[in-house]
N, C-alpha and C positions, 0 to 999 in steps of 0.2 A: 472701244471706248465704253459703250453703254453696257456691254457685257463683257466679262473678263473671262468667260469660259468658253470653250469650243469642242464640240463632239464630232468626230469624223465618221461615227457609226452610220448615221443616216446617209451618208454619202458612199458607203461601201468601203469605210475606212478599215484600217487594221485592227485586229483583235489585240486585247491587252496580253501580251505574252511576256513572260518573265525574261530579263536580259540574260545573256550568256554569262556564265560563271567564270571568273578570271581564274588564271593559272595559280599554282602554289606560290610563285615568286610575288604575286601581287600583295601577299600578307606583309611581307618585308617592306615592299614599296609604300603600302598604307601606313605601316608603323612609322617609316620614316617621315612620311608626308605629313602625318598628324603631329609628330614630335617637332616639326618645324615651328609650330605655334608656340613652342616653349622657349624658343631662341630669345625673344625679347625679354624674358624673366631669367635669364641665365645669373645675374647677380642675385635675385631673390633665392633662387635654388642654391647657390653658394652660401648665402647666409642661412639658409634652412640646414645645410650640412653642418655648418660650424655650430649652429645652435644645438643640433642633436648631439654633436661631438662633446660639446660642454655639459649638456644635460645628462647624458649617459655616463660620463667620466664622473660627474659629481654623484651620480647614483652609486656607481660601482666602487667608488673610493670609500663609501661608508663602511662596509663590512672590513676593509683594510684597516681603517681606523680602529674598529673595535677588536681587531686581532692585535694591534699595538698595545691597546689598553690591557688586554689579557696577558699577553706575553711580556711586556715592559713594565707592567705596573702591578697587576693583582698576583700574577704567578711568583714575582720576587717579594711580595709582601709589603710593597712600598705604601705609605700612608700620606703621600704627597698630594693634597686636593688640588693644588693649583695646576697640576698636570692633567688631572680629570676635567677641571674646568675648562682648560685650553682646548682639549679634545672635544668637550662638549659644544665649546663655541664653534669649532671647526666644523663639526658635524652639523650643527644648525644651518651654518653658512652654506654648506654643501646641499642641504635639503632646500634652502631658498633658492640656490642657484639652479638646482634640477628643476624646481617648479617654474622659476621665471623663463628659463630658456625652453623649456618644453611648451610653456604658453606662447612664448614668441614664436617658436618653430610651427606651432599648429596654425596660428594666425597667418604667418607668412605663406604657409603651403596653402591654406584655404584662399588667400587673396589671389595668389598666382594661379591655382587651379580654376577658381571661378572666373578669373579674367580670360584664361585660356578658352575654356568652354564657351563663354559668352561670345568670344571672337569667332570661333568655330561655328556656333549656331547662327551668328549674323551672316558669315560669309556663305554657310550653306544655304540659308533662306535666299539671300542675294543671288547667288548662283543659279539656284532652282527658277527663280523669277525670270532669268534671263535665258533659260533653254527654250528650245524650239518646241513647238506642238507635238512633234514625232516623239519627243521624249516622253510626253504625258501619255501618248499611245501605248508605249511599252511598260511603263511603270504604274501600278496601282496607287491611287491617291492615299489609300490606308497606310501603304508601306513608306510613303513619303513622310506622312505624319509621324510614323514610328521613328524614322530617320531623324526628324527635327526635334523630337521630345525624347524618345526612349534611348536611342543610341548616343546622344550627346551627353544623357544623364549618366550612361554606362562609362564614357570616357571621363566624365567628371570624377567618377568613383576611382578610376584609375589614378588620376592626379592627386586625388585627396586622401585615397586609402592604400592603394597598391604601392604607389611611389613611396609614401610615407613609411609603409612597412619595409619596403627594400632598403630605404636609407636608415631609419631607426633600428630596426631589428637586425639588418645586416652588420651594421656598425656595433651594435650591443654584442652580438655572437663574436665578433673578432676581439672586442675589448675584454670579454670574459675569458676568452683563450689566453689573451695576453696576461692578464692578472694572475690567472691560474699557474702560467708557466713562471711568472715571477715569483709566485709562492713556493711551489714546489713542482720542478719539472716532471718528477716520476709520477705523482698523482695526476698531473696534467696529461701525460701520455695515455694513462688508464682511462681518462675521461674522453680523450680523442678516439680510443679504440671504439667507443659506442657509436661514432658517427657513420661507419658504414652500416650498422643495423638500422639506424635511423634513416639512412638513405634507401634502403631496401623497403622498410615500410611506407615511406613516403611515395616511392614510385609504384609499389603494389597498390595502394590506395588510390593513387592519382587517377587512373583509368576508371576505376569504379565510381569515384567522386564526380568525375566529368560526365560520366553517363547519366547518373542519377540527376545531376544538376540540369544538363540539357533536356532530359526527359520532363522534369518538373517545369521548365521555361516553356517547352513545346505544349504541354497540356495547358498551362496558364494562357498561352496565346491563342488556343483553340477555344477555351472558355470565354475570353474577353471577345473574339470574334463572334462566337455564338449570341453572346449578349448584345452586342452592337447591331447584329442582324435582326433580333427579335425586336429590339427597341425601335429600329427603322420600320419594322413591318407590323408595329403593334395594332394599327388599324386593321390589318388583314386578319391577324390572329383573333381579335375580338369579334369581327364580322361573321368570321367561320367557327367560332367557339372552339378555338385550338389552345386555350389556356391549359388545360389538364395535360395535353400532349406536350405542349412546349415545357412546361413545368418538369415533367418526366424526363425529357431530353436534357434540360438543364441540370437537373439533379444527376443524371448520369455523368455529364461533363464535369460537374463540380466534384463528384465522388472520385473520378479518374485523376483530377487534379490534387485532391486531398491525399490519395494513396501515393501518387508520385511525390508530394511534398513530404509526407511522413517518411517515405523511404530515403529521401535525400537527408532530412533531419537525422534520421537514425544512422546513416552512414558517416555523418559529420561527428555525432556523438561517439561512434566507435572509434573513429579516427583520432579524435581528441583524447579518449580515454585511454587509447593504446599509447599514445605520447605520455600520458600521465604515469602509466604503468612503466614504461621505459625509464621516465625520469626517476620514479621511486627506486626502481632496480638499480639505476646508476648511483642515487644517493646511498642505497645500502651498501653498495660495493665500495663506495668513496669512505663511508663510516667504518665499514670493517677493516680496510686497509689502512686508512689513517688512524683509526683508534688503535690498531696494532703498533703502527709507528709511534704514536703518542705514548703508549705504556712502555715501549722500548726505549724511550727518550730520544727517538730518532726525528721526532716531529713535535713542534710546538703546538700547544692547545689552541692558541690563538689563530694560528694558520689553518689548523683543522676546521676551526669554526667559520673562518673566511672562505675556505673551500667548499664547506657544506652550503653556505649562502650561495656561491656562485653557481654550484652545480644545481640547485634548486632553481635558479634563473636561467640555466644553460638551455632548457628545452623550450622556454617561453618564445624566444625569437624564431626558433625553427618551426614551431606550431603556427605561429602567427603568418610567417612567409608562405608556408605550405597552405594554409587556409585561404590565402588570397589567390590561389591558383585559379579557382572558378571565376572570380572577378576579372583576372587577367585573360582567361579564355573569352569571356564575354566581351572584354575590351577589344581583343584582336578581331573579333567578327564585327564588332560595330565600327572599328576603324576601317575595315575592309569595305564595308557597305558604304560609308561616307566617302572613302577615297574613290570609290567606283563612280559616285554621283559627281563629286568634285573634279574628277578627271574626265567628265563628259563635257565635250565641247559642243556648243549650239551649232545646228546644221544650217541655220538661217543667221547669217552674219551682217552687221552693218558694213558698207563700202569703206575702203581706206579714205581717209580725210582728203587726200589729193585727188581721188577719183569720185568723191561724192558730189552730187548735184541737189544742193538743197532747194526746197520750194517753200514760199511763203503762203500760208492758207489762204490769205485774202488775194493772192495773184493767180490762184488755181482757178482753170476754167471748168475742169471736171470731165474732159474728154477721157474715155477709157478704150484701150485697144488690147484684145487678146490675140496676138500675132502667131498664128500656127503653133498653138501650144500642145503639149502632150504632158500628162502627169499620171503617176500611180503611186500610191502608198508603198506597194511592192513593184518595183521596176519591171518585173516579168508580167504584171497584170495591171496595165493602165486603166484608171477609172475614167480618164478623159484622153480617148486615144488621138483626137484631132479637134482643134477648135480654132476658128478664125472669126472674131467678133469684134465689132466697132460700134461704140456707144457715144453719141453726141453730147456735148455739154448741156446741162440741164434737162436732159430726157429722162422720162420715168419708164422704166423697163420692167415688165413682170416676168418672172421665171417660174415655169410650172413643169410638173412631170411627176412620176410615181418615186416612191423611196428607192434611193440607190441609183437614181438617174444622173447624179453627179452635180446637183444644184449648189448643195453646200461645199462641196470640194472646190467648185469655181469661186465661190466667196471667199474661201480660205485662202485661195491663191491671191486674190486681189488684195487681202489684208497681209499678204506675205506671211501666213503661219507656216506655209510650206513654199518651197521654190519649185518652179516648173522644171520639168526633166528636159524638154526641149521648147524653143520659142521664146517669147517675150510677153510680159504684161506691162503696159505702158499707161502712165497717167499724164496728160499733156505732152505726149511724145517722148517722155523720159521713162526709161526702164525703172521700175520700181525697186531693183536690186541696187540701183545707184542712188536711192533716197534713203537718208537715215531713217532708221524704223521709228524713232520718236515722232519725226515729222510725218511720216507716212500714216501713223496711226492718229494724228491730229487731222489729216486731210480726209481719211476714211473713217466714218462713224458706223458702229455696227450695233444693231438691236436685234436680240436673239429671242427665240420662243419663250425661254425662262430667263428673264432678266435677273441679273446678279445684284443683290442688295446686301451691303456690310452691316454689321451690328453697330448701331450708332444712330445719330439723329438723322431725319429726313434732309436737313439742309447739308449735312456732310455728305450723304449719299448722292445728292444732285451734283455738288460741286467736287466730289471725290477727294474731301479732305484737303482741298488747295485753299489756304488762307487768302491768296491774292484774288479769289473770286468772292464779291462782296455778297452780303445777305439780299441786297436790292436786286442783284443780277439773277439770283436764284429765284426771288419772287417774280420777277418779270418774265423768267423762262417757263416758270409753271403756270402763270396766268396765260401765256400764249398757246400752250398745249391743253389747257382746260383742266389742269391738276389743281390749281389753286383752291376752288371751292371745297374739294375733297380733303385737302390738307387743313384748311381752316376748321373743319368739323372735328378734327382730332383733338385729344384733350390738350396737348402742349403745341399744337399747330406745327410749324417747321421744326420745332425742337423735340417733338415727339421721338421716343427712342425706338428704334426697330430691333426686333429679335434677329436671330440668324436667318439670313436669306429673306428678310422682311415677311416673316410668316405671320405677323399681325395684320397684313394688308391682304386684299384680294388680288387675283392674277392681273385684273384690269387696272387696280390702282398702282401696282408695281410696274406695270407696263407704261403708264403715264409718267411715272417719275423717270423712267428710262428715256422717255422722250424729251423731259425736260432737261435731262443730262446732256442730251445731243444738242439742245438750244443753247446750253451754256458754253459748250466748247465749239460750237459752230463749224462742223466739218463741211467741206465742199461736196464730198461724195457720201450719201446715205445708203446703208444697207439694212434691210429688214428680212431676217431669216426666220419666217414661221411666226411673225411677231403677234398675230392674231388667232393662232391655231387652237389655243385653249380658252378662248373668250366666249361668254354668251352674246347673244345678238345685240343687246343693248350696250354693253361694255365695248363690244366691236365698233358699233357706231361711233362711241367716244373716241376710240383708238383711231378710227379711220379720219375723223375730224382733226385729231392731232397729227396724223400723217399728212393730210393736206397742208397743214400749217408749216410743218417742219420741212416739207419736201420742197416747199415754193423756192424757185431759184437754185435748187441743187440737183445734181445728178443723182437720181435715185433707183435702186434696184431692190425689187419686192419679190422674195420667194415666198409662194403660198400654195398650200393645199386647197383652200377655198378660193375658187375661181372669181368669186364676187370681189375679192380684195383687189384683183388686178385687172378687172374688166375695163376700167377707165384709164389703163396705163397707155402711154404713146405708143409702145410696141411690147408684144408678149412674145417670149422665147419658150418653145416647147422642147423640153430636153427628154432624151431616151438613151440609155446605155452610154452616156457621157457625151453624147453629141446633140447638136441642136438640129431637130428633124423639121420643125416648122417655125415660122416667125411672121409677125404682122399684128394688126389691131384684132380686137375681139371679134368684130363683125367680118374682118377678111379672113379670119381663121375659121369662122363658122361656115363661111360661105365655101371655104375650100372642102369642107366635110371629111377631114382627115382625122389624125390622132387627137388634136385638140377638141374636137367636136365630140370624140369617144369620151374623153376625160370630163367634158362638160355634162354629158348626159349621165355619166356614172355619178357625178357630183349631185345632179337633180335628184336621182333616185335615192341617194344616201340621205339627202335632206328631206325627202317624203317620208322615209322610213322613221327619221326622228321625230 
């Protein structure tokens, strides 16, 4: 509740390893899966098809009209102006029709495409938010940000650019061939003979174009990653005067991207100019063949004019379709990545409604039982080989041990970020796997070492943007934990806008806000995971007072490196290698003279050095 992030690293959790790559068949599955988002827009796409058909037909009829004027009017020496006026009106109407339906087609396509991508983006974010913590152990946060932003934008380009090209340019190519065969089948067949040459050129260039495109994208990604890394570590760069070195490395990355980008642009220019040359050669061939036929009175001049107009347009749709190949390649990669995420099922699932055992927060006593549990992020390497622990309602329990002892893992299991491999975790005698997760997270409140604050006002961060929590409730909670005076000193009080992660506040102030958040939502079980680790002595005292306030009447578990934080706990658990090796009050454990006493003396020595 108070912190929305979790890290398993401190508890010996798994490393961030990339997920297994799916097989070749997944590309087709991914494509089908993403295209299902287009189904609700079937009628819109049908409308786009007919708009494109009407717009292109109106465009291609214009040269045909001019050929009629040349052959039926000018060539025979007719002086009938009414005929020319009629043709001029029809020509103007066709131009207007072409403009209107092209405009309508583009608007319909953008409407459908943007709706599809907005729904994909919404479903993707919603799906990610429901996945288990084990998923975030495997996926880097940066790659998920890329999925939500960059990959969905690439898919947007598919629906608004690639799909448009396939519909419009494909239809134009077919209609141009149709009109050419209507005008003169022999000349049309000569034009068709050029298509194999075009296909060879396209296939030859396609591999090279894909290679240069992917190389440019790869180097751009490395440049962005380098920039983000340096911006995050700017404090360190300036502290060690590394500006010149990092500028040199940035210049090297920038030069690499520049070179790859120029190579990609050059290859595209060569490809497009090759098509221009083929188009001009085809035009020369048609003019030579058609001109000879016209001179021999075997072909009308108007037909030759129309043919020349069509052959000039013939290569445009081919060029457009081929140039969209890189975008299509990017789309298939993005679709595959998104499909892989959307196809991932959460490992921690809510119980079936008929098997769920809901608990009301106000009725929870707060008894916790870890019954003979075993757990490991990797099943072959258990972090907690065995634990049998029982905590009384209202008891304050301190948990201490070195890094990797299993403290945070134990807390993650109680929050059900992961499910135990063996045994049960019970609250008031009910297996937490039988409690809906929404209710469980209302019962169990978690405050971590680095409390997470959103960009927004303080009041919204305390009530987590829930409008049903009144301003008075927020202010009362802040007074209770001692945060009210600090908030009142800010320029806009409770309406003060916080930057990302609350960077405008000190660590102690952020922690006090997280305590206030706990008071608003009133969990019956409270967990503090190293909540005072990064605080100075004065701020730690404020947080300790807040802890005493919020823990009253609640079952409280406190993980701490600073033993002073848990010295007054009802019971202290000492963990080592995933097991509880000692337990008792501070005085009892000191009297035993075991592992706890050793930790205590180490803490005293560290404090003396400071």
